[in-house]
N, C-alpha and C positions, 0 to 999 in steps of 0.2 A: 503494500498500500504507501502511495506516494504520501509526503511528509506533509502537505498542505490537508491534505486529506484525513491524517492524522491530528494534524494542529483542531482541525476546525470539530472531528470528532471529540477529540479532548476536551474543547471548551463546552458544548453540548452537553455534555456527560458532566459539566464543572454546573452549568447553571439548573441540569434535571436536581442532580445530587441534593444543590443549597434549595431549592423550592420546595422538595423532600423533606431535609432538615429542619424549613421553616415550619410547614404545616402540621409537620408532625411533633417540632416541643411548641407552639401554639396551642397545640389540641391536645397534650397532657399538661400545660401550664394551664388551662382551661378547667378542665378535669377536678388538678387537686386545688381551685381556688373554688369550685362548686362544690369540691367532695363527692367527684364522681368517681367511677371506674374507666381508666380513659380507654377510647374505642382501639390506640395502638400501641403496641408494647413503648413503655417506656424507656427500652436502651434504645429504640428506633433513631431518634435524635444526635444520640453518639456514634452510634455507627456511619449513619449522611455523615456527618462531621468529616469522618474517617474515608469515608467516600470520593468527600470533595476535595480533601486535603491530595487525596491521590490524582483524582481527576486535575488538578492544577498542579502538580509536580511534574505529570505528562504532557500536560499541556506547555510550560515553560520547557521543560524537557526536550521538545522536538523544536522549540520556537527559539530558547537563547542557546539553548545547551550545542546545538546540532549548525548552527549558523558559524562556519568557521570565518566569514568575511568582517567580522565584529573584531576591532581592537579593544585594547584596554580601556581608552577615552567612552567608544562605545557601549561596554557593557555598564558601567557606572552613568550613561545616556539612559540606559533602560531601566535601572534601579527609580532613577527620580524620574520619569517617565513615568512608570506604572504609579510612584507614590503619590505622583502627582494628579493620576485620574484618582485612583482610589481620594485621595483627601479632599478634591472636588465635587465629588458624590456624594462624600462623607460631610462636606461643608452646604450640600446642599437640601441639607435634610435638619440641617441644624437651622438653614436658613426657613424651612415652612414650620418650625419650633417656634422657631421666633412669630412669624405671622399667626401662627394660632393662637398664640398669647396665655392665656390662663384659663382658654377652654378645657372642657371635656375631654376631648380627642387626644388633645398636646398630654395629661395625666394620664390614661387608660393606661393597664398592665399592658395589654397585647399587643398598642402602637408602640409602646416603650418597647416591649419586644420584639417589636418585629424591628424598628432600628438600630435596636442593638444587632442581632443577629446578621442585617446588611453591614455594618463598621464590622460585626467579628470576620465575616467573609471577605470585605477590602483587607483587612488587616492580615490575613492568613495569606491573601493572593500577593499583597507586596510582599512578603515575610518568604515566601518560598520564590518568587522572583527575584529577590535579593539573594539568596540563597544558592538559587542556581548560578548567578553570576559571582559569586564569590568562590562557589566550585569553579570555572572558567578561572578565576584569578588564582587558585590555588594552585590546582594541579599545574600552570603553565611550569613549563622545565619539568616532566614531571617525572619521578623514578618509581619503581616496585615498589618501595616500602609506603610512601607516600598514595601510591593508588590504593594499598591494601588500607591503610590508617584511612582512609576518605573510605570505601568499601563496611569497614566496621562500623566507623560512626552513622550511618547512613543504615546500617542493620540496625545499633540500637534504637535510632528513632523508632521505627520503623516497630521496633517492638513494646515500646514507649507509647507507639499511636494505637496500636492493634487493646494492649494493655487496659488504654482508657475504655474502647467502648464493647470490649468483652470482658470488661469488669476484675479483670485478673490482680488479685489482689499478691502482691510480691512479700515472701518473707524481707522483715526488716534489714537484715544483713546484706539479700541480693539487692532490693532496691536501694540500699548505700552504694555498692560496687558500681552497678548501674550508672549511677549516680559521678560517681568519680569518675569512671572509666569515659564516661562522654565529655566532662568536665574539661578533664586532660588531653582527651582528641581536640577538643575546643580548641583549646590554648595551641599545640603544638601545631594543627592547622592554619590557626588563622598565625603563626609566627612565619608564614611562608608569603615572602612580601618581594618577590624576585622581578615582578615585572616593575613594580614602582621604580627603577634605574632604568628602566628605558623609556621614560615618562619626559620630553624636556621644559623647560622652566614652564611656556605657556599651558602646560597638560596638566602639570601638576596644581599651577592655581584655579584650572578647571575641575581639577578631581576633588580638589579641599571644598569647594562651594558644593559640589556637588555632594558630598558626605555630611556638607552642615547640613543641608533639605534632608539628606534621609534621615539623618539625627533628630529632624522637627517633626517630619515623617511618624516616625518611631513612635516620640513623646506623645504626639496628638494622639496618635490612635490607640495608646497604651492606655491615656486619660479617659480616653470617651468610653472604650469599653468598660473599661473598672466603674465608670461611672453611670453607664446604665445598667450593669449588672447589678452595683449597690442598690438601683432605684426598683430593681425590682426582688430582690432579696427581700426591701423593707415587708413585702406580701405572699413572697413563696417564694421557696428551693427550690423546687421542680421544673426548671428551667438548663437549658448548656451553659455551663457557669464555663466559664472562659479560665478562670482564677483555677479550676480545679482539674483544668484539661493539664498533664503533666508535658504532654508534647509541644503546645504549645508557647509553655513557660521555656522547657531547651532550645527549641528554634528559637526565636524569641533573644536569649541569650546570646546564643552563637551569632545570629546577625548583627545585634549589637556589638558585641565582643570584636569580632572583625571589623566593622566601621571604624571601630574606635584606635585600633591599630593600624588599618591605615589610615587614618587622618595624621595619626603620632609620624607614623614612617615618613609617610607624605611629606609634613612640614617639618621635619627636622632634616631630611633628605634638599632642603629649597635648597640653602645653601652652597649646595657642594653641583646644584644642575647646571650653572654656566661653567663649570670647570670635564663635568660630562661634557654636556655640548661644546666644548670646546678639543676636546677629544678626539667625541667623532666628529668634529668637522675637522682636524687635522688627517682621520685616519680614512676620510672619506677627500680630502687634499691630495692624499698619498695613492692612493686606488686611481684617480683622476689622473696623476704624472704616470703610473705605470702602463694604466690600460691606453696612455694616448696614443705609443706607438699603433693601435687600432682604431680610432676614434676619428686621431686630427690628420689631414693631408698634407701638412710640412711641419719644417723644424718649427718656425715663427709660432704655431700657436703651441706646441710644445712649451717653449722659454715662455709663453703669457702666462699659458697655468703654472709655470713655474713661479713668475713674478706675483701672480696671484693670490696662488696658496700661499705662498710665505708671507703675504702681508696679512693674511685673515689669520692664519696660524698664530702669529706673534704681536699681533696689535699694532704693524711700523704704522707713521704717518707720512713715512713717502719710500721709495725705492727705488734704483736704475737696476737693468740688466745689460750689461755690456760686453758682446758675443764680437768673434775674432773673422772675419772673413777669409774666405779662401785666400785671398792676395793681402792677408794681415791686416784689412780695412776693418776700423771698429766700428758694429752701427751698436747704438743706444735706444736700447727700450725703458720706457720711463712710467713711475705711479704718484701723483701728486708731485712731482718735482720736474724743475725745468731741464731741458738737457743743458743750459747754459749752468747753471747753478748746479748741477754735478757735476760738468767740467771746473768748476770753481771750487770746488770739494775735492776735486784729485789734485789740483796741483797746490792748493793749501796742504795738501800732506806730505802731498812730494816736496815738497820743497822745503818744507820742516824735517826732512828723511823720518816720517814715522813708519816705523816697521810695524810688521804684524796685522796689518790689515789688509790694505791691495794688493800686496806682494806675495800675503797665505802665508805666515811663519806660523808657527805651534801656537802664538798663543792671540786668537782671532779676535777676542771680546776683551780686552784691557780697555780701560777708561781712557775714552777721547775726548771727555770734557774741556780738560785744559787746554786739548788743543783746538777743538772747534768752537770755545768761546775768545779766542783772538781772530777768528773770520768775522769781519761784518758784514752783515746782508743777510746771514742767514738765523734761520732759528732752528737748527738741529742741533743736539748736543748729545746724542750717541750713534754710533756707524758701529754697525757688524756685517762682515765682508764675507762672503763665502767660494771658492774654486767651482766651476761648473767641467767637470772633466770629461773628455772619451780617450777610453783604452788610455790612460793614466797622463794622457795626456791635454793640457788645458787650454781649452776655447771662448773661459770667457768667465766673469767676474759677474756675483751677487751682491749689490751692497743693500740693505734695509739701514732708517733712521729713523728717530724718535727726537721730539722734543725735549723730555726729560732727559737728565742726565742719566746714567748708567741703567737707561731704560731697558737693556735687555740682560739676561739671567742665563744662566747652564741650562738649563733644560729648555730653551730657546732656541740655546745654541747648537743643541741636539735637534732639535726639531727641524730644523731648517737646515744642517748641514745634510740630513735624512733624505729630503726634500732634494738637494743640491746633486748628491749623487746618484737618487734612482733616475734625477732628470740627465743625468750623463747617460745612465744605463739605457733608458726611453730613447734618446735620440743616437746611442749608438746602434741600437736594435731598430730605430728609423733608417738610418745611413743602409744598415746592410740590410734591411727590408727592399730599401732603393736597389740598393745593387743587386739586390738578387732576383730584382723585376727586369732590371736593365738587360742584366742577363739572362732571362727568360726572353727579353723581346729580342736580343741579339741573338741566341737559336731561333728563333722563330725567322729572323731575317736570313739566317743563313739557312735555314728549311728550306724557303722561297727562292733562293740565290741556289741553294742546289738544286731545285728540281728548272731552276731556268737554264741553269746550265747544261742539266741533262735533256731538256728539249733542245737546248741551241746542240749538242753533238747528233749525226744523224744516226736514225737507228739501221740503212740499209746503206750498206755503199753500192756506188756506181758500181759495173763490170763490164765485160767487156772482152769479146773473141779472142782479142790480140794481149788481152791482160787476166786477171783476179787481185783481189786488193785485200786484206787483211789489218782491223785496225782494234789500240788497246789504250786506255785514257783509266789511271787514277790519281785523284787527286789527295794532295801530301795533307791539307786541309779539307772542311769541309765544303770549300768551293774553291776549284783550282780557277788557274788561268788559260790552262790548255785549249787551242781548240784546232779540230781538223775536218775536212768536210768535203765532199765531192760532188759533180755538177755536171751530167751530160748538154753539151751545149750545139751541137748537132749529129750528125749521121757518125760520123767518122773522129771528132773531138770530144774529150774528157777533160773536165777543172777541175784540180786536185787543188788543196791549200792545205798548210801547216800554220800555224801562228803559237806565240807566247805571248801573252798578256800580260805587262808587269803588273806586282799588284796581286791582292787576292780576295776574297770576300764577295759582297756585292759588288764593291766598284769592278773584279773585277770583271764580274758576270757581266756588270751593263753593258763594258766595254767591249766582250765575248759578242755579244746580240749586237751593237755594232757591226763588228767586223762582219758578222754572216750577213746582217742588208745588206753590205755591202757586196761582198765577193757571191752573193744572190743575184745583184742587179748588175755587177760590174760583170759577168764571166760569161753570163747570156749575150751579152753585145759581140762575142768574139773579138777580145783586144788580144793585141797584142800584149805579152806579158809583162813589158817594163812602162807599157802605156797604163795597163792594172793597176800595179805597185804606183804609177803617178796619180791617178784619180783618188786612189785609195786615200795617198796620203793627204790628197786636198780635204778629201772630207771628212779624215779626222784629224787634223790639227786645229780645228775649233771646236772637237770634243774632246781633246782628251787633256786634261789637266798638264799643270806644269812638272815635268820631270817621268811624264809619263809616257808609256810607247807599247807597241804591239809589233813584235821581230814573226816577221814571215815568210814563206816561199810557196811562190805560186805556179804551176805547172800545167802547162795543156799536153796533154797524151793525145797525139794526129796517127790514127791509126792505118791512114790511108797513105801517108808518107815516113809513116815507122820512124817518127823521130818525136822529141820529147823537148818543148822549148819553154822555158822557166824562168825566173825572175827571185833572187835572192835583195830578201832586206833584212840583214841585219842577223838572219837565224842560223841556227845549227848546219853545217855544213851536210849534204847528203851523200849516203854512202850508195856507191853503186857497184855490184857485181857484174861482171864481164863472164858470161859461162865460155866465150871464146879462149879466152886466155885463162880461162878457173882465177881471175884478179880480180880481188876491192879496193876499190879507190875512194878517197873523199872529194867532192867537190866543191873547191875553194873558190867562192866568185865573190866579186865586191857587192855593197849595197848596204845603206844606214837604214835603220830600224824606221816602221813608220810613226809620225809623229816627230820624229828627233830634228830633223829642217821642216820650219816650218816656211820658208820662201818658196819662189818659183821653181832655185833652183838644184832642187829635190831631183831633177830632173838625171843630173850631173851626177847621182851619185847609188846610181839602179843602173841595169843592162840586161837585156834578154838574151840569155844561154841556148843552144842547142845542141842536143842529146842525141845521135840513134840510139836502137834500140835493137836488139835482137832475140829470137828465141830462148829461155831458160833464162836472163836476164833479170836480175834483182835491183830494186830500188827502195832506201832504209832511208825512211824521214822522220826525226825523231825530234822530243828537246832537249833541253839542257839539262834535267831531270835524270835522265838515263845515264849521260857520260860524265854527272858528275854527281853520282850516287856514293856516297865512302861506305867504305869496309871498315870489322872494328876497331882495326890501326887507323883509323881517318884516311887511309886515299883512296883514291876517285877511280870508281871504274873504268874511265877514260877513251879515247878512241879507237885506240889497238885493240883493247881488249872486247871492243863493238864489232871491230872487224873480226878479230879470232870467231868470236859466236858467232857470226853469221857464216862466216864461210865452213862451220861444223855442220852446215845443217841446208847448204844450199838443194840440194836434191827434192830436198821436203816442198810440200804447198807452203803459203805466205801465213796458212793460220797455224801451220806447224810451226813453224820458224820464227812468228811468235810467241808460241807459247815457251819453247826451248829460249828463246831468250831472256822472259821474264824471269824466267824459273832459275835462270842463270844469273841472276840481275842478284833477286830474294837469296841464293845462298850465298854470292859474294859480300850482303848488305847483310846477312846473319836475322835481319827482321823483316817484318811484314811492316813494318813503321817506316812514314818513310818521309825524308825533309823537302824534296821537291818534287813536282806533279810529274810522272811517268806517263808520256803519251808516243806511240812507234805507230807508223803508218805504212806496210808493205805492201811493193808491189809489182807483183811475180808478172814475166812475161810468157806469152805462151810461146 
């Protein structure tokens, strides 16, 4: 069953049991006054009173005890509100008595009994509501023994409640034992005031006021109920007497006892409220600084939090935070002081050679009253400064000022020192996080550049009836600067290019894309290799930054004329193997790298060379990463070893020759980690 339904059900049960109690009590009273046998059992009013108590108990249990949203002051407000409603209803009956005056109705014993039972029901409702709220407060930060103690206390109250209605007469020693145990438990439970420590200054004053009003309600109802019961006793004793109901006395005593304890504890805690709130604020400020690396967007935000937290924690009148920039330029953040006044104090202390403040010696809190007293135009008489350090390096100084001399104590020094140290850690973490983000961004850029580079290199090379080509390329870094490609110019001509872009990373990939675009656009025009290089240099001289260049060799293989036309632009020499003579030689021709000569006279630095080929000849194109690969002792692979390696497998196809060369290269270096890009293009003529 839902909680709301249970609340309605218990509320209805409370009303019904109170009405039955009212009817039965009036009936018993009437029968006694008339000397008649009552139509209802004489024990019925007491039983109905117990059922009313149980119904109200569960009503507040569902309404207050299970409401987890209520805080400490909310519980006190519930007690106050319940007492206010009950008091207003009771005072309404008082007004009715006043209006009736000295009429027969106002002095009628049955009317008085009704008023008495109304006030009794309101009093018990208020006491049970208060008891439920006190239970929530007592069991705050509960322990096993505390829960067990409360359960025993409730069981004792239940036993007393049932004994009243069932008219069980305990032996004197048993009744005394129950009373003593109940009283001791009331004292022990009432001593649990841990919740008071969590009230701030304002909440404590509010709680004191609410408890004072609760005392008023308790006193008012006690007086009212006793007054009405005494009036009824003058004529008959056959009614539900509050004073003869032990449960009522125990419950009233417990509620009053805890109210008194709460009032006194809160009252005596008032002087320490400001200290507790200050400590709490220090913890919050420390947490702000600690979490600033997750919540803030820049170091400036961390500096601002450090300045604000330090000022509020030690009640400083002014402060400044001086931070050194990357180029040793200082920037100043101030609080309640101008930059000129801050600089004036710095110059004054430096001029008087005051040690231990801005230079951060061991004595940070020495009395500066004498030094600041001689500085005209300033109201400050106390100064305390702290270094802000990152990885042991001082990056700034935090200075706090007060108008009173000796305004800072040792505790304040420890607080701000902790703030400054934590700020340094937060700034260090912030920088590490920023560096990590930059590294991740760099990795993403490299990943993109690698994808770009991979897309620049051809998936399939041109083949011809006269020759077969195989290529291999591996980058030393994420992105290399080597480029090779082939393009069919016409039926009998195929263009080949191999290039090495200076630099690495995304810049190299960008220049590779430029080279690819130039190759594909110019090669289709069937240009002479020298003209190709001249026009490529003309296109690249505006794109390449100062100090950047591209070495390249461009070939045109003419299967009709059995000739190779090529032009070398500062690239590695071409290795050519002649099947007829069974010899291999390097073709060393002149040529300046693309982008090295910006003027029109670049034509003087390149030339077109011709080379006939025959069946079985092999042409090896490579980049400098191959010949400059180093062995364990630092010696390079070199041109001679490259020539020897190729001549060992000239009878094989270009793919097998390439694999043999790469295998020998890795065996020579002793590792698969390379220092420079490996790129090989092998052409074997059929």
